[in-house]
C-alpha positions in Angstrom: 0.0 0.0 0.0 2.9 2.3 0.7 4.0 2.1 -2.9 0.5 1.8 -4.4 -0.8 4.9 -2.7 1.4 7.6 -4.2 -1.3 10.1 -5.2 -2.6 12.1 -2.2 -6.2 12.4 -3.6 -6.2 8.6 -4.3 -4.8 8.0 -0.8 -7.6 10.1 0.8 -10.4 8.4 -1.1 -9.0 4.9 -0.8 -8.5 5.2 2.9 -11.9 6.9 3.3 -13.6 3.8 1.7 -11.7 1.4 4.0 -12.4 3.4 7.1 -16.0 3.9 6.3 -16.4 0.2 5.6 -15.1 -0.6 9.1 -16.7 2.2 11.1 -20.1 1.7 9.6 -20.2 -1.9 10.6 -19.1 -1.0 14.1 -22.1 1.3 14.7 -24.9 0.3 12.3 -27.8 -1.5 13.9 -27.8 -5.2 12.7 -28.2 -8.6 14.1 -25.6 -9.7 16.6 -24.8 -12.8 14.6 -24.1 -10.7 11.5 -21.8 -8.4 13.4 -19.9 -11.3 14.9 -19.3 -12.7 11.4 -18.2 -9.3 10.1 -15.8 -8.8 13.0 -14.2 -12.2 12.5 -13.8 -11.6 8.7 -12.3 -8.2 9.2 -9.9 -9.4 11.9 -8.7 -12.2 9.6 -8.4 -9.9 6.6 -6.5 -7.2 8.5 -4.3 -9.7 10.3 -3.2 -11.2 6.9 -2.7 -7.6 5.5 -0.7 -6.7 8.6 1.6 -9.7 8.2 2.0 -9.3 4.5 2.9 -5.6 4.9 5.2 -6.4 7.7 7.1 -9.0 5.5 7.2 -6.5 2.6 8.5 -3.7 4.9 5.5 -1.5 4.1 5.7 0.2 7.5 2.9 2.8 7.0 0.4 0.2 5.6 1.4 -2.3 8.3 0.6 0.2 11.1 -2.8 1.1 9.5 -3.7 -2.6 9.1 -2.7 -3.2 12.7 -5.0 -0.3 13.9 -8.0 -1.8 11.9 -7.3 -5.3 13.3 -7.1 -4.0 16.9 -10.3 -2.0 16.5 -12.2 -5.0 15.2 -10.8 -7.2 18.0 -11.9 -4.6 20.6 -15.5 -4.5 19.2 -15.5 -8.3 19.0 -14.6 -8.6 22.7 -17.1 -6.0 23.9 -19.9 -7.7 22.0 -20.0 -10.5 24.7 -20.5 -8.0 27.6 -24.2 -7.3 27.1 -26.6 -5.6 29.6 -27.7 -9.2 30.5 -24.2 -10.2 31.3 -23.9 -7.3 33.8 -27.5 -7.6 34.9 -28.1 -3.9 33.9 -31.4 -2.3 33.1 -30.8 0.2 30.3 -34.2 1.8 31.1 -32.6 3.4 34.1 -30.1 6.2 34.2 -27.7 4.1 36.2 -28.0 1.1 33.8 -27.8 3.3 30.7 -24.6 5.0 32.0 -22.9 1.9 33.4 -23.5 0.0 30.1 -21.7 2.9 28.3 -18.9 2.8 30.9 -18.6 -1.0 30.4 -18.4 -0.6 26.6 -15.9 2.3 26.8 -13.6 0.6 29.3 -13.5 -2.7 27.5 -13.0 -1.2 24.0 -10.3 1.2 25.3 -8.4 -1.4 27.4 -8.4 -3.9 24.5 -7.1 -1.2 22.1 -4.4 0.0 24.5 -3.3 -3.5 25.3 -3.1 -4.4 21.6 -0.9 -1.4 20.8 1.3 -2.1 23.8 1.7 -5.8 22.9 2.3 -4.7 19.3 5.3 -2.7 20.4 3.7 0.8 19.9 4.3 3.6 22.4 1.1 5.1 23.9 2.3 8.4 22.5 1.5 6.9 19.1 -2.2 6.9 20.0 -2.2 10.3 21.8 -2.3 8.7 25.3 0.2 11.3 26.6 0.0 14.6 28.4 1.2 16.4 25.2 0.7 20.2 25.6 -1.0 19.7 28.9 -1.8 23.3 30.0 -3.2 24.4 26.6 -5.1 21.1 26.3 -6.7 21.5 29.7 -7.6 25.1 29.1 -9.1 24.4 25.6 -10.9 21.3 26.8 -12.3 22.7 30.0 -13.5 26.0 28.4 -15.3 24.2 25.6 -16.7 21.6 28.1 -18.2 24.4 30.2 -19.5 26.2 27.1 -21.3 23.1 25.8 -22.6 22.3 29.2 -24.0 25.8 29.6 -25.7 25.5 26.2 -27.1 22.1 27.1 -28.6 23.4 30.4 -29.9 26.6 28.8 -31.5 25.3 25.7 -34.8 27.4 25.3 -36.5 24.5 23.5 -35.8 21.9 26.2 -35.9 23.2 29.7 -34.3 20.9 32.2 -35.8 20.7 35.7 -33.3 21.1 38.6 -34.8 17.9 40.2 -34.0 16.0 37.1 -30.3 17.1 37.2 -30.0 16.3 40.9 -31.2 12.7 40.2 -29.2 12.1 37.1 -26.1 14.3 36.9 -23.7 11.5 38.2 -24.9 9.1 35.5 -24.9 11.8 32.8 -21.3 12.7 33.6 -20.2 9.0 33.7 -21.8 8.5 30.3 -20.3 11.5 28.5 -16.8 11.1 29.8 -16.7 7.4 29.1 -18.1 7.9 25.6 -15.9 10.9 24.9 -12.7 9.1 25.7 -13.7 5.9 23.9 -14.8 7.6 20.7 -11.8 9.9 20.5 -9.5 6.9 20.8 -11.5 4.9 18.2 -12.1 7.6 15.6 -8.9 9.7 16.0 -6.4 8.5 18.5 -5.5 5.2 16.8 -5.6 6.6 13.3 -4.4 10.2 13.0 -0.6 9.8 13.2 -0.8 6.9 10.8 -2.8 9.0 8.3 -0.3 11.9 8.5 2.1 9.7 6.6 -0.2 9.6 3.6 -1.6 13.2 3.6 -1.4 16.5 5.3 -2.8 16.7 8.9 -5.7 18.8 7.8 -6.9 16.1 5.3 -6.4 13.4 7.9 -8.6 15.3 10.3 -11.2 15.8 7.6 -11.1 12.1 6.7 -11.6 11.0 10.3 -14.3 13.6 10.8 -16.3 12.1 7.8 -15.9 8.7 9.3 -17.1 10.0 12.7 -20.1 11.8 11.2 -21.5 9.2 8.7 -22.4 6.5 11.4 -24.4 9.2 13.1 -26.8 9.2 10.2 -28.4 6.2 11.8 -29.3 7.8 15.1 -32.9 7.8 16.2 -32.8 10.7 18.8 -32.7 13.5 16.3 -35.4 13.9 13.6 -33.1 15.8 11.2 -30.2 13.4 10.8 -28.5 15.3 8.0 -28.2 18.4 10.1 -27.1 16.3 13.1 -24.4 14.5 11.0 -23.2 17.9 9.8 -22.9 19.1 13.4 -21.0 15.9 14.3 -18.7 16.5 11.4 -17.8 20.0 12.7 -17.3 18.5 16.2 -15.0 16.0 14.6 -13.0 18.8 13.0 -12.7 20.7 16.3 -11.6 17.5 18.2 -9.2 16.6 15.4 -7.5 20.0 15.4 -7.4 20.0 19.2 -5.7 16.6 19.2 -3.2 17.7 16.5 -2.4 21.0 18.3 -2.2 19.6 21.9 -0.7 16.2 20.8 -2.9 14.5 23.4 -6.4 13.0 23.8 -7.1 15.2 26.8 -8.6 18.2 25.1 -10.6 16.4 22.5 -12.0 14.0 25.2 -13.2 17.0 27.2 -14.6 18.7 24.1 -16.4 15.6 23.1 -17.8 15.0 26.5 -19.1 18.6 26.6 -20.8 18.2 23.2 -22.4 14.9 24.4 -24.0 16.8 27.2 -26.2 18.6 24.7 -27.4 15.2 23.4 -27.4 12.9 26.4 -29.3 15.2 28.8 -32.1 15.3 26.2 -31.9 11.6 25.6 -32.3 10.9 29.4 -35.3 13.2 29.5 -37.0 12.4 26.3 -36.7 8.6 26.6 -37.9 8.8 30.2 -34.7 7.1 31.5 -35.3 7.2 35.3 -33.7 5.8 38.4 
């Protein structure tokens, strides 16, 4: 792939197709048996690709194949840890949040272990302090801004009693999801994509792959507008990750943006303790 992908436009679209093919199968609603088969097929295909690229000394392609393989392994492993396994009721705020925490922890731990066992440094997937102070300032300020907007949405007033009951579970949900999705959509891919294209195009590519699966959501009636907003969020998180060289700022930004969705999801779907 290193020698085949010599044209930057070709690299962008070729990698976009591969990444969309993988990410869409991760998040599209489909039968568990079908997802299991897809995960196993993808793991086998990317393992073979990884070994072939390794033997051919195609370093860039090898690292990308490894990332795709690790991602599919993580989602295969997490598929066995269902709400029934944990005896969680997802119709409660506690069960809803703890299920997200379970998914996020398992996916993140499997990915991190895979990269460590594969001989990669955690810095390679942005698990480092990077530019810590700018990262904390940017992340916290945007988290507060998004939180303020979520709590002061004139179309959806939030009762103080509702927040007192659910704020712990809301925060667990958004921080777990923020970390996991930043690792999945950007952390394990951005530095590898920089080798094929300029950082700005790598950020655009991962933002598209982040936005497209959100076309399937059922908590927003205008999915095209929602996917567009998610794309912009992806750009913001991508540039934050590039500038700060760490997952800290984008995780905080992502968690803040999730507040604008999850508070409404908890309320509109009558998720109660």
